[in-house]
C-alpha positions in Angstrom: 1.0 2.5 19.5 0.0 -0.4 17.2 -0.9 -0.1 13.6 -2.5 -3.0 11.9 -3.3 -3.4 8.2 -6.9 -4.6 8.1 -7.8 -4.2 4.4 -6.0 -3.5 1.2 -7.1 -3.4 -2.5 -6.3 -1.9 -5.8 -8.5 1.2 -6.4 -7.4 1.9 -10.0 -4.6 1.0 -12.4 -3.4 2.0 -15.8 -0.4 1.5 -18.1 2.2 4.2 -17.7 1.9 6.7 -20.5 5.6 6.6 -21.5 7.3 3.6 -19.9 6.5 0.3 -21.5 5.8 -2.5 -19.1 5.1 -0.2 -16.1 1.7 0.0 -14.5 0.7 2.8 -12.2 -2.2 3.1 -9.9 -3.6 3.7 -6.4 -4.0 1.2 -3.6 -6.6 1.7 -0.8 -5.3 0.6 2.6 -7.3 0.6 5.9 -5.2 0.7 9.0 -6.4 0.2 12.6 -4.5 2.3 15.2 -4.5 1.2 18.8 -3.2 3.7 21.3 -3.8 3.9 25.0 -6.8 1.7 24.8 -8.5 3.7 22.0 -8.9 2.5 18.4 -9.2 4.5 15.3 -9.3 3.5 11.6 -7.4 5.3 8.9 -8.1 5.0 5.2 -5.1 5.7 3.0 -4.9 6.0 -0.8 -1.3 5.2 -1.8 0.1 6.0 -5.3 2.1 3.0 -6.5 3.8 1.5 -9.6 5.0 -1.9 -10.7 6.8 -3.5 -13.6 4.7 -5.8 -15.5 5.3 -8.4 -18.2 3.0 -9.9 -20.9 3.0 -13.1 -18.9 1.4 -11.5 -15.9 -2.4 -11.7 -15.3 -4.5 -8.8 -14.0 -4.4 -10.6 -10.6 -0.6 -10.7 -10.7 -0.4 -7.0 -11.4 -2.8 -6.2 -8.6 -0.7 -8.3 -6.2 2.5 -6.4 -7.3 0.8 -3.1 -6.7 -0.5 -4.2 -3.3 2.9 -5.5 -2.3 4.5 -2.2 -3.2 1.9 -0.4 -1.1 2.5 -2.8 1.8 6.2 -2.0 1.7 5.4 1.7 1.9 3.1 1.1 4.9 5.8 -1.0 6.6 8.3 1.8 6.2 5.8 4.3 7.6 5.0 2.0 10.6 8.8 1.6 11.3 9.2 5.4 11.3 6.2 6.0 13.5 7.4 3.3 15.9 10.7 5.0 16.2 9.1 8.3 17.1 6.8 6.7 19.6 9.8 5.4 21.5 11.5 8.8 21.6 
């Protein structure tokens, strides 16, 4: 089984209601799964958070949120890969 990240983007974001400097949001990720010659796409919405500073632009914050989501996807792929080998 092969999972490829084919698209990722910030769906929404907002300042955390209680923690100064923290931004929360949702990242939309599209994965392409290839298994036994068949392909299927999966659209995921991943809740994420990132620490922000006043020096960060909106693009910097979006990148931090997408990187957080990409790490979550990598952990998921690693776990699914381990199960596929069992």
